[in-house]
C-alpha positions as a Markdown table, in Angstrom:
| # | Residue | x | y | z |
|---|---|---|---|---|
| 1 | Met | 8.0 | -20.7 | -8.5 |
| 2 | Thr | 4.0 | -20.8 | -10.3 |
| 3 | Asp | 2.3 | -18.8 | -7.2 |
| 4 | Leu | 0.6 | -15.9 | -8.5 |
| 5 | Ile | 0.4 | -14.4 | -5.2 |
| 6 | His | 4.0 | -15.6 | -3.8 |
| 7 | Val | 5.9 | -13.2 | -1.1 |
| 8 | Tyr | 8.2 | -14.8 | 1.6 |
| 9 | Ser | 10.5 | -11.9 | 2.0 |
| 10 | Glu | 11.3 | -8.5 | 1.8 |
| 11 | Ile | 13.8 | -8.5 | -0.1 |
| 12 | Gly | 13.5 | -11.4 | -2.8 |
| 13 | Lys | 14.2 | -10.2 | -6.6 |
| 14 | Leu | 11.2 | -8.9 | -7.4 |
| 15 | Lys | 9.2 | -10.8 | -10.0 |
| 16 | Thr | 6.1 | -9.5 | -10.4 |
| 17 | Val | 4.6 | -6.2 | -9.1 |
| 18 | Met | 1.1 | -4.4 | -9.1 |
| 19 | Leu | 0.8 | -0.3 | -10.0 |
| 20 | His | -1.4 | 2.5 | -10.6 |
| 21 | Arg | -0.8 | 4.7 | -13.1 |
| 22 | Pro | -2.2 | 8.1 | -11.8 |
| 23 | Gly | -5.3 | 9.2 | -13.9 |
| 24 | Lys | -7.7 | 11.9 | -13.5 |
| 25 | Glu | -7.5 | 11.5 | -10.0 |
| 26 | Leu | -5.5 | 13.9 | -9.6 |
| 27 | Glu | -7.2 | 16.5 | -11.4 |
| 28 | Asn | -10.2 | 16.4 | -9.8 |
| 29 | Leu | -8.3 | 17.6 | -6.8 |
| 30 | Ser | -8.8 | 21.0 | -5.4 |
| 31 | Pro | -7.4 | 22.6 | -2.8 |
| 32 | Asp | -10.8 | 23.0 | -0.8 |
| 33 | Ile | -10.7 | 18.9 | -0.6 |
| 34 | Leu | -8.0 | 18.2 | 0.3 |
| 35 | Asn | -8.3 | 17.5 | 3.7 |
| 36 | Arg | -11.2 | 15.0 | 2.9 |
| 37 | Met | -9.6 | 13.2 | 0.4 |
| 38 | Leu | -5.8 | 13.1 | 2.8 |
| 39 | Ile | -3.4 | 14.2 | 0.4 |
| 40 | Asp | -1.5 | 17.2 | 0.9 |
| 41 | Asp | -1.5 | 18.6 | -2.3 |
| 42 | Ile | -2.1 | 18.3 | -5.9 |
| 43 | Pro | 0.2 | 16.7 | -8.1 |
| 44 | Tyr | 0.7 | 17.7 | -11.5 |
| 45 | Leu | -0.7 | 14.7 | -14.0 |
| 46 | Lys | 1.1 | 15.1 | -16.8 |
| 47 | Ile | 4.7 | 14.6 | -14.7 |
| 48 | Ala | 3.3 | 12.8 | -12.6 |
| 49 | Gln | 2.3 | 10.0 | -15.6 |
| 50 | Lys | 6.0 | 10.8 | -16.8 |
| 51 | Glu | 7.2 | 9.9 | -13.6 |
| 52 | His | 5.7 | 6.9 | -12.7 |
| 53 | Asp | 5.9 | 5.6 | -16.5 |
| 54 | Tyr | 9.6 | 6.0 | -15.2 |
| 55 | Phe | 9.1 | 4.1 | -12.3 |
| 56 | Ala | 7.5 | 1.1 | -14.2 |
| 57 | His | 10.5 | 1.4 | -16.6 |
| 58 | Thr | 13.2 | 1.1 | -14.7 |
| 59 | Leu | 11.5 | -1.9 | -12.8 |
| 60 | Glu | 10.9 | -3.5 | -15.7 |
| 61 | Lys | 14.5 | -2.8 | -17.2 |
| 62 | Gln | 15.1 | -5.3 | -14.0 |
| 63 | Gly | 12.9 | -7.9 | -15.3 |
| 64 | Val | 9.5 | -7.3 | -13.0 |
| 65 | His | 6.8 | -7.8 | -14.4 |
| 66 | Val | 4.7 | -5.0 | -14.4 |
| 67 | Val | 0.5 | -5.5 | -14.0 |
| 68 | Tyr | -1.7 | -3.1 | -13.7 |
| 69 | Leu | -4.4 | -2.6 | -10.8 |
| 70 | Glu | -6.5 | -1.5 | -13.2 |
| 71 | Asp | -6.4 | -3.5 | -15.6 |
| 72 | Leu | -6.8 | -5.9 | -14.0 |
| 73 | Leu | -9.9 | -4.9 | -12.1 |
| 74 | Ala | -11.1 | -3.8 | -15.9 |
| 75 | Gln | -10.3 | -7.9 | -16.6 |
| 76 | Ser | -12.4 | -8.9 | -13.8 |
| 77 | Leu | -15.6 | -7.0 | -14.3 |
| 78 | Thr | -15.8 | -8.6 | -18.0 |
| 79 | Asn | -19.4 | -10.1 | -16.8 |
| 80 | Lys | -22.4 | -8.3 | -16.5 |
| 81 | Asp | -23.9 | -9.5 | -13.5 |
| 82 | Val | -20.6 | -9.0 | -11.7 |
| 83 | Arg | -20.0 | -5.6 | -12.6 |
| 84 | Thr | -23.7 | -4.6 | -11.7 |
| 85 | Lys | -22.9 | -6.8 | -8.1 |
| 86 | Phe | -19.6 | -4.2 | -8.0 |
| 87 | Val | -21.3 | -0.9 | -9.0 |
| 88 | Asp | -24.0 | -1.5 | -6.1 |
| 89 | Gln | -21.6 | -1.8 | -3.9 |
| 90 | Leu | -19.3 | 0.7 | -4.5 |
| 91 | Leu | -22.2 | 2.9 | -4.3 |
| 92 | Glu | -23.4 | 1.5 | -1.1 |
| 93 | Glu | -20.0 | 2.0 | 0.0 |
| 94 | Ser | -20.0 | 6.1 | -1.2 |
| 95 | Asn | -22.6 | 6.1 | 0.7 |
| 96 | Ile | -25.1 | 6.2 | -2.1 |
| 97 | Lys | -27.3 | 4.0 | -0.7 |
| 98 | Lys | -30.5 | 2.1 | -3.2 |
| 99 | Glu | -32.7 | 4.2 | -2.1 |
| 100 | Asp | -31.7 | 6.9 | -2.8 |
| 101 | Pro | -32.6 | 7.9 | -6.7 |
| 102 | Leu | -29.3 | 8.8 | -7.5 |
| 103 | His | -27.4 | 4.8 | -6.8 |
| 104 | Gln | -29.6 | 4.2 | -10.1 |
| 105 | Leu | -28.8 | 7.3 | -11.6 |
| 106 | Leu | -25.1 | 7.1 | -11.5 |
| 107 | Met | -25.7 | 2.7 | -12.0 |
| 108 | Asp | -26.9 | 4.0 | -14.8 |
| 109 | Tyr | -24.2 | 6.4 | -16.2 |
| 110 | Leu | -21.3 | 3.6 | -15.3 |
| 111 | Met | -22.9 | 0.5 | -16.5 |
| 112 | Ala | -23.4 | 2.2 | -20.2 |
| 113 | Leu | -19.7 | 2.9 | -20.2 |
| 114 | Pro | -17.6 | 0.5 | -22.0 |
| 115 | Val | -15.3 | -1.8 | -18.5 |
| 116 | Asn | -12.3 | 0.1 | -19.1 |
| 117 | Asp | -13.3 | 3.8 | -18.9 |
| 118 | Met | -16.4 | 2.6 | -16.3 |
| 119 | Val | -12.6 | 2.0 | -14.1 |
| 120 | Lys | -11.0 | 5.4 | -14.9 |
| 121 | Gln | -14.2 | 7.1 | -14.2 |
| 122 | Ile | -14.9 | 5.0 | -11.0 |
| 123 | Ile | -10.9 | 6.1 | -10.0 |
| 124 | Ala | -11.1 | 9.7 | -11.0 |
| 125 | Gly | -14.8 | 9.8 | -9.2 |
| 126 | Ile | -17.7 | 11.4 | -11.0 |
| 127 | Arg | -18.8 | 15.6 | -11.1 |
| 128 | Lys | -22.3 | 16.8 | -10.9 |
| 129 | Asn | -21.4 | 18.3 | -14.0 |
| 130 | Glu | -20.2 | 15.4 | -16.0 |
| 131 | Ile | -24.1 | 13.8 | -16.0 |
| 132 | Gln | -25.6 | 15.7 | -18.6 |
| 133 | Asn | -29.8 | 16.2 | -18.7 |
| 134 | Ile | -30.5 | 15.7 | -14.8 |
| 135 | Thr | -33.4 | 17.6 | -13.3 |
| 136 | Pro | -32.6 | 20.3 | -10.5 |
| 137 | Ser | -34.6 | 18.8 | -8.0 |
| 138 | Leu | -32.4 | 15.1 | -8.2 |
| 139 | Ala | -29.5 | 17.0 | -8.1 |
| 140 | Asp | -30.9 | 18.9 | -4.8 |
| 141 | Leu | -30.8 | 15.6 | -3.1 |
| 142 | Ala | -27.5 | 14.7 | -3.1 |
| 143 | Glu | -25.9 | 15.5 | 0.0 |
| 144 | Asp | -24.2 | 18.8 | -0.1 |
| 145 | Pro | -25.7 | 20.5 | -3.2 |
| 146 | Asp | -22.1 | 23.2 | -3.7 |
| 147 | Tyr | -20.3 | 19.7 | -3.7 |
| 148 | Pro | -19.2 | 19.0 | -6.7 |
| 149 | Phe | -19.3 | 15.8 | -7.1 |
| 150 | Tyr | -21.8 | 13.1 | -6.7 |
| 151 | Leu | -18.6 | 10.0 | -6.9 |
| 152 | Asp | -15.1 | 10.8 | -4.7 |
| 153 | Pro | -12.1 | 10.7 | -6.5 |
| 154 | Met | -9.9 | 8.5 | -5.7 |
| 155 | Pro | -6.4 | 10.1 | -5.5 |
| 156 | Asn | -4.6 | 7.6 | -3.4 |
| 157 | Val | -4.9 | 5.0 | -5.5 |
| 158 | Tyr | -1.4 | 4.7 | -6.6 |
| 159 | Phe | 0.0 | 3.9 | -3.5 |
| 160 | Thr | -0.9 | 0.8 | -4.2 |
| 161 | Arg | 0.5 | -0.9 | -1.2 |
| 162 | Asp | -1.8 | 0.3 | 1.4 |
| 163 | Gln | -5.2 | -1.9 | 0.5 |
| 164 | Gln | -4.0 | -5.0 | -0.2 |
| 165 | Ala | -0.4 | -6.8 | 1.0 |
| 166 | Ala | 1.1 | -9.9 | 0.0 |
| 167 | Ile | 1.8 | -12.4 | 2.1 |
| 168 | Ala | 3.4 | -15.9 | 1.1 |
| 169 | Asn | 0.5 | -17.1 | -0.9 |
| 170 | Gly | -1.7 | -14.7 | -0.1 |
| 171 | Met | -3.2 | -11.9 | 0.8 |
| 172 | Thr | -4.8 | -9.3 | 3.3 |
| 173 | Ile | -7.6 | -7.1 | 2.1 |
| 174 | Asn | -7.2 | -3.5 | 4.5 |
| 175 | Arg | -10.0 | -2.6 | 6.1 |
| 176 | Met | -8.2 | 1.0 | 5.1 |
| 177 | Thr | -8.8 | 3.9 | 8.5 |
| 178 | Phe | -10.3 | 6.7 | 6.8 |
| 179 | Arg | -13.0 | 6.4 | 5.0 |
| 180 | Ala | -11.7 | 8.2 | 2.2 |
| 181 | Arg | -9.8 | 5.1 | 1.4 |
| 182 | Arg | -12.1 | 1.8 | 2.4 |
| 183 | Arg | -13.2 | 1.6 | -1.3 |
| 184 | Glu | -9.7 | 1.3 | -3.0 |
| 185 | Ser | -9.8 | -2.3 | -0.7 |
| 186 | Leu | -12.7 | -3.9 | -3.1 |
| 187 | Phe | -10.4 | -3.6 | -6.1 |
| 188 | Met | -8.4 | -5.7 | -5.2 |
| 189 | Glu | -11.5 | -7.8 | -3.3 |
| 190 | Thr | -13.1 | -8.3 | -6.8 |
| 191 | Ile | -9.8 | -9.7 | -8.5 |
| 192 | Leu | -9.4 | -12.5 | -6.5 |
| 193 | Lys | -13.0 | -13.4 | -7.2 |
| 194 | His | -13.1 | -13.4 | -10.6 |
| 195 | His | -10.4 | -11.9 | -13.0 |
| 196 | Pro | -9.6 | -15.6 | -15.1 |
| 197 | Lys | -6.6 | -16.0 | -13.7 |
| 198 | Phe | -6.9 | -14.8 | -9.5 |
| 199 | Lys | -10.7 | -16.3 | -9.2 |
| 200 | Asp | -9.9 | -20.3 | -9.6 |
| 201 | Ala | -6.3 | -20.2 | -7.4 |
| 202 | Asn | -7.3 | -20.7 | -3.6 |
| 203 | Ile | -5.6 | -17.7 | -2.7 |
| 204 | Pro | -5.4 | -17.3 | 0.8 |
| 205 | Val | -7.1 | -13.9 | 2.3 |
| 206 | Trp | -5.5 | -13.9 | 5.6 |
| 207 | Arg | -7.8 | -10.9 | 6.8 |
| 208 | Asp | -10.9 | -9.3 | 4.5 |
| 209 | Arg | -11.9 | -5.7 | 4.4 |
| 210 | Tyr | -15.0 | -6.4 | 6.3 |
| 211 | Thr | -12.9 | -7.0 | 9.7 |
| 212 | His | -13.2 | -5.2 | 12.5 |
| 213 | Gly | -9.9 | -3.1 | 13.0 |
| 214 | Arg | -7.9 | -1.3 | 11.1 |
| 215 | Leu | -4.8 | -2.7 | 8.5 |
| 216 | Glu | -3.1 | -1.2 | 6.2 |
| 217 | Gly | 0.0 | -2.4 | 4.0 |
| 218 | Gly | 2.4 | -0.3 | 4.2 |
| 219 | Asp | 2.4 | -1.4 | 7.9 |
| 220 | Glu | 3.6 | -4.9 | 6.8 |
| 221 | Leu | 6.9 | -6.5 | 6.7 |
| 222 | Val | 7.8 | -9.5 | 5.4 |
| 223 | Leu | 11.0 | -10.1 | 6.8 |
| 224 | Asn | 11.8 | -13.2 | 6.0 |
| 225 | Asn | 9.6 | -16.7 | 5.7 |
| 226 | His | 8.5 | -16.9 | 8.5 |
| 227 | Val | 9.2 | -13.1 | 10.7 |
| 228 | Leu | 6.2 | -10.3 | 10.2 |
| 229 | Ala | 7.3 | -6.6 | 10.7 |
| 230 | Ile | 4.1 | -4.9 | 11.6 |
| 231 | Gly | 3.4 | -0.7 | 12.5 |
| 232 | Ile | 1.3 | -0.4 | 15.0 |
| 233 | Ser | 0.5 | 3.4 | 13.3 |
| 234 | Gln | -2.1 | 5.9 | 12.7 |
| 235 | Arg | -3.1 | 3.7 | 10.0 |
| 236 | Thr | -2.8 | 0.0 | 11.5 |
| 237 | Ser | -4.6 | -1.1 | 15.5 |
| 238 | Ala | -3.1 | -3.4 | 17.7 |
| 239 | Ala | -6.0 | -5.7 | 17.6 |
| 240 | Ala | -6.0 | -6.3 | 14.0 |
| 241 | Ile | -2.3 | -7.0 | 14.2 |
| 242 | Thr | -3.1 | -9.9 | 17.1 |
| 243 | Asp | -5.9 | -10.4 | 14.7 |
| 244 | Leu | -3.7 | -11.5 | 12.1 |
| 245 | Ala | -1.0 | -13.2 | 13.8 |
| 246 | His | -4.4 | -15.3 | 14.9 |
| 247 | Ser | -4.6 | -15.9 | 11.1 |
| 248 | Leu | -1.3 | -16.9 | 10.1 |
| 249 | Phe | -0.1 | -18.6 | 12.9 |
| 250 | Gly | -0.9 | -22.5 | 12.5 |
| 251 | His | -2.4 | -21.8 | 8.8 |
| 252 | Ser | 1.2 | -20.5 | 7.2 |
| 253 | Ser | 5.5 | -20.7 | 7.4 |
| 254 | Tyr | 4.8 | -17.0 | 10.0 |
| 255 | Asp | 5.2 | -18.0 | 13.6 |
| 256 | Ile | 6.4 | -14.3 | 14.5 |
| 257 | Ile | 5.2 | -10.9 | 14.0 |
| 258 | Leu | 6.8 | -7.7 | 15.9 |
| 259 | Ala | 5.0 | -5.0 | 16.2 |
| 260 | Ile | 7.1 | -2.5 | 15.7 |
| 261 | Lys | 5.0 | 1.3 | 17.9 |
| 262 | Ile | 6.0 | 4.0 | 15.9 |
| 263 | Pro | 4.8 | 8.1 | 16.0 |
| 264 | His | 1.1 | 8.2 | 15.3 |
| 265 | Asn | 1.2 | 11.2 | 12.8 |
| 266 | His | 0.9 | 12.1 | 9.2 |
| 267 | Ala | 4.6 | 12.3 | 8.3 |
| 268 | Met | 5.1 | 9.1 | 9.5 |
| 269 | Met | 1.5 | 7.2 | 9.1 |
| 270 | His | 3.5 | 4.0 | 8.2 |
| 271 | Leu | 6.0 | 1.1 | 9.3 |
| 272 | Asp | 7.1 | 1.4 | 5.7 |
| 273 | Thr | 7.6 | 5.8 | 6.1 |
| 274 | Val | 10.1 | 5.1 | 9.0 |
| 275 | Phe | 11.7 | 1.5 | 8.5 |
| 276 | Thr | 12.4 | -0.7 | 5.7 |
| 277 | Met | 14.7 | -4.1 | 4.7 |
| 278 | Ile | 17.1 | -3.4 | 2.2 |
| 279 | Asn | 18.9 | -6.7 | 2.6 |
| 280 | Tyr | 19.8 | -9.2 | 4.7 |
| 281 | Asp | 20.8 | -7.7 | 7.1 |
| 282 | Gln | 20.4 | -4.0 | 6.7 |
| 283 | Phe | 17.9 | -1.2 | 6.9 |
| 284 | Thr | 16.7 | 2.4 | 6.2 |
| 285 | Val | 15.3 | 3.8 | 9.8 |
| 286 | His | 14.3 | 7.3 | 10.3 |
| 287 | Pro | 16.3 | 7.8 | 13.4 |
| 288 | Phe | 14.3 | 9.9 | 15.5 |
| 289 | Ile | 11.6 | 7.2 | 16.3 |
| 290 | Leu | 14.1 | 5.4 | 18.3 |
| 291 | Asp | 14.8 | 7.4 | 21.3 |
| 292 | Lys | 18.3 | 8.3 | 22.6 |
| 293 | Ala | 19.0 | 5.1 | 24.4 |
| 294 | Gly | 18.6 | 3.7 | 20.1 |
| 295 | Lys | 15.4 | 2.1 | 21.9 |
| 296 | Ile | 11.9 | 1.3 | 20.3 |
| 297 | Asp | 8.6 | -0.5 | 22.2 |
| 298 | Ile | 8.3 | -3.6 | 19.9 |
| 299 | Tyr | 5.5 | -6.4 | 21.3 |
| 300 | Val | 7.2 | -9.7 | 19.7 |
| 301 | Leu | 4.2 | -12.4 | 18.8 |
| 302 | Glu | 4.3 | -16.3 | 18.7 |
| 303 | Gln | 2.6 | -18.9 | 19.7 |
| 304 | Asp | 2.5 | -21.1 | 22.7 |
| 305 | Asp | 2.7 | -24.4 | 23.2 |
| 306 | His | -1.4 | -24.4 | 23.8 |
| 307 | Gly | -2.1 | -22.5 | 20.4 |
| 308 | Glu | -2.8 | -19.1 | 21.7 |
| 309 | Val | -0.5 | -16.0 | 20.7 |
| 310 | Lys | 1.6 | -15.0 | 23.5 |
| 311 | Ile | 3.1 | -11.4 | 23.8 |
| 312 | Thr | 6.1 | -10.9 | 25.2 |
| 313 | Pro | 7.6 | -6.7 | 24.8 |
| 314 | Glu | 10.9 | -5.3 | 24.2 |
| 315 | Asn | 13.0 | -2.2 | 23.0 |
| 316 | Asp | 16.0 | -2.7 | 21.6 |
| 317 | Leu | 15.4 | -2.7 | 18.1 |
| 318 | Val | 18.9 | -3.9 | 16.6 |
| 319 | Lys | 18.3 | -7.2 | 19.2 |
| 320 | Val | 15.0 | -8.1 | 18.0 |
| 321 | Leu | 16.5 | -8.2 | 14.5 |
| 322 | Lys | 19.6 | -9.6 | 15.3 |
| 323 | Lys | 17.3 | -12.5 | 17.0 |
| 324 | Tyr | 14.3 | -13.5 | 14.9 |
| 325 | Leu | 16.7 | -13.2 | 12.0 |
| 326 | His | 19.4 | -14.6 | 13.2 |
| 327 | Val | 22.4 | -12.5 | 11.6 |
| 328 | Ser | 25.4 | -11.3 | 13.3 |
| 329 | Glu | 25.2 | -7.8 | 12.7 |
| 330 | Ile | 22.5 | -5.1 | 11.9 |
| 331 | Asp | 23.1 | -2.2 | 10.1 |
| 332 | Leu | 20.6 | 0.1 | 10.2 |
| 333 | Ile | 21.5 | 3.3 | 8.1 |
| 334 | Pro | 19.8 | 6.5 | 8.5 |
| 335 | Thr | 17.7 | 9.0 | 6.6 |
| 336 | Gly | 19.0 | 12.2 | 6.0 |
| 337 | Asn | 22.0 | 10.3 | 7.7 |
| 338 | Gly | 21.3 | 11.1 | 11.5 |
| 339 | Asp | 21.1 | 15.4 | 10.4 |
| 340 | Pro | 18.0 | 16.8 | 12.0 |
| 341 | Ile | 17.0 | 18.5 | 9.0 |
| 342 | Ala | 18.4 | 16.6 | 6.2 |
| 343 | Ala | 16.7 | 13.8 | 7.9 |
| 344 | Ala | 13.1 | 15.4 | 8.7 |
| 345 | Arg | 13.1 | 17.1 | 5.0 |
| 346 | Glu | 14.2 | 13.7 | 3.6 |
| 347 | Gln | 11.5 | 11.5 | 6.1 |
| 348 | Trp | 8.6 | 14.2 | 4.2 |
| 349 | Asn | 9.8 | 13.1 | 1.1 |
| 350 | Asp | 9.6 | 9.8 | 2.1 |
| 351 | Gly | 13.7 | 8.7 | 1.8 |
| 352 | Ser | 13.4 | 5.7 | 4.3 |
| 353 | Asn | 10.7 | 4.4 | 1.6 |
| 354 | Thr | 12.9 | 2.3 | -0.3 |
| 355 | Leu | 11.6 | -0.8 | -2.7 |
| 356 | Ala | 14.1 | -3.2 | -2.5 |
| 357 | Ile | 13.9 | -5.3 | -6.5 |
| 358 | Ala | 16.7 | -7.6 | -4.9 |
| 359 | Pro | 19.0 | -8.0 | -1.7 |
| 360 | Gly | 20.9 | -4.3 | -1.6 |
| 361 | Glu | 19.4 | -3.5 | -4.8 |
| 362 | Val | 16.3 | -0.9 | -4.3 |
| 363 | Val | 14.0 | 2.3 | -5.9 |
| 364 | Thr | 15.1 | 5.4 | -4.3 |
| 365 | Tyr | 13.1 | 8.3 | -4.8 |
| 366 | Asp | 15.9 | 11.3 | -6.8 |
| 367 | Arg | 15.7 | 13.6 | -4.0 |
| 368 | Asn | 16.5 | 12.1 | -0.8 |
| 369 | Tyr | 20.3 | 12.4 | -2.4 |
| 370 | Val | 21.3 | 12.6 | 0.9 |
| 371 | Ser | 19.9 | 9.4 | 2.2 |
| 372 | Asn | 20.6 | 7.9 | -0.9 |
| 373 | Asp | 24.2 | 9.0 | -1.0 |
| 374 | Leu | 25.1 | 7.3 | 2.3 |
| 375 | Leu | 22.8 | 4.3 | 1.1 |
| 376 | Arg | 25.3 | 3.9 | -1.7 |
| 377 | Lys | 28.0 | 3.9 | 1.0 |
| 378 | His | 26.8 | 0.8 | 2.5 |
| 379 | Gly | 27.1 | -1.0 | -0.4 |
| 380 | Ile | 23.7 | -0.6 | -1.4 |
| 381 | Leu | 22.9 | -0.3 | -5.4 |
| 382 | Val | 20.3 | 2.4 | -5.3 |
| 383 | His | 18.2 | 3.3 | -8.5 |
| 384 | Lys | 16.8 | 6.9 | -8.7 |
| 385 | Ile | 13.3 | 7.7 | -10.3 |
| 386 | His | 11.6 | 11.3 | -10.5 |
| 387 | Ser | 10.1 | 12.2 | -7.7 |
| 388 | Ser | 8.7 | 16.1 | -7.8 |
| 389 | Glu | 5.0 | 15.4 | -8.5 |
| 390 | Leu | 4.9 | 11.7 | -7.4 |
| 391 | Ser | 6.0 | 12.8 | -3.9 |
| 392 | Arg | 3.1 | 15.4 | -3.7 |
| 393 | Gly | 1.0 | 12.4 | -2.8 |
| 394 | Arg | 3.2 | 11.3 | 0.9 |
| 395 | Gly | 4.1 | 8.2 | -0.2 |
| 396 | Gly | 7.0 | 6.7 | -2.0 |
| 397 | Pro | 8.4 | 3.7 | -4.5 |
| 398 | Arg | 7.8 | 0.8 | -1.7 |
| 399 | Cys | 4.3 | 3.2 | -1.2 |
| 400 | Met | 3.5 | 3.3 | -4.7 |
| 401 | Ser | 4.2 | -1.0 | -5.1 |
| 402 | Cys | 2.5 | -3.8 | -4.1 |
| 403 | Pro | 4.5 | -7.0 | -5.0 |
| 404 | Leu | 2.7 | -10.3 | -6.4 |
| 405 | Val | 5.3 | -12.3 | -7.1 |
| 406 | Arg | 9.2 | -12.6 | -5.8 |
| 407 | Glu | 11.7 | -15.0 | -5.5 |
| 408 | Asp | 12.2 | -17.0 | -2.8 |
| 409 | Leu | 15.6 | -16.4 | -0.9 |
| 410 | Gln | 17.2 | -19.3 | -1.4 |
| 411 | Glu | 17.5 | -18.4 | -5.6 |
| 412 | Ala | 17.9 | -15.0 | -5.3 |
| 413 | Glu | 21.7 | -16.5 | -3.7 |
| 414 | Lys | 22.2 | -18.6 | -6.4 |
């Protein structure tokens, strides 16, 4: 298996994963811009970096090759013309138009930096006081003279799952729901086009960042080599799922999508915050997404005999999973053991957001001790990581990781 992108399951042994180590973008947060940045709290950077390093080291100890988004991007921008076009597009997407004198000012500032520093600066954002010798009249051209940034920080980049996601030998480069995060997927688009290892690999892009309708990677679950589960959520629309089905069906091994409708709220923003696959027949689930009868709205997308997408409504999660995964039993492991207080608390701290690194083997936050104990009782091997600061961004180990290569399940079974 030599593919640079090769993900045909959620649970095949993880071989290569892409992370982003949090940087100065977290120190550029202040209480009055949290809502604008789509983040709930301000992690303490020094500890967040230690926790993230522990996360990466935990993966590496299990044989996972860790690559960093910021390094891949910098390696993609060594050519000056490519770098110029990238910075120009980034500024345009930051609503700094070419006719604005600020555009050229920021272009000159960023292009003068070494490429690795430039990438870090773009993610961190550019404060107004970082650029010297600027005339007051030019500073006044900014949209809000009292706003501290020329270029907004990107504090959510360490959740590398959302901007892009691997399916089979290709990727979705996602159109993010909110403007605050929309620039982030430009990074992976640039990597696929210009990185020395990726640019000639002919990696399919199943859905690009310019296609209308919202799609985020936290809603994309690769259940096996022909079935996906995708959340209809606050961050992913039904129209985008249908569009992805048209792209995948007949052009990949995927012919079934289970579209699962979850509550549209911040605590459950993606499917993987309430439902993850951790073994062939085992899943974590936040119990309150199911009604009292254990039902949830599911829409099964399949290709009919005429090549059209057929949609069949269902509502029995266990029955649907048994049918399409061809297993006799399904073990749904409830967050917080189903206790109304523990489940809500651990859901808020991403107790359901488990990262499977092999069948029945997961990485979780240590703070979700009720859920972790229950996982062990169900035979799951749990690797705990520190989480006092990372969890403040509202995302767990799965959110913080973008698998690029997994072993096929047949290989993992040997």
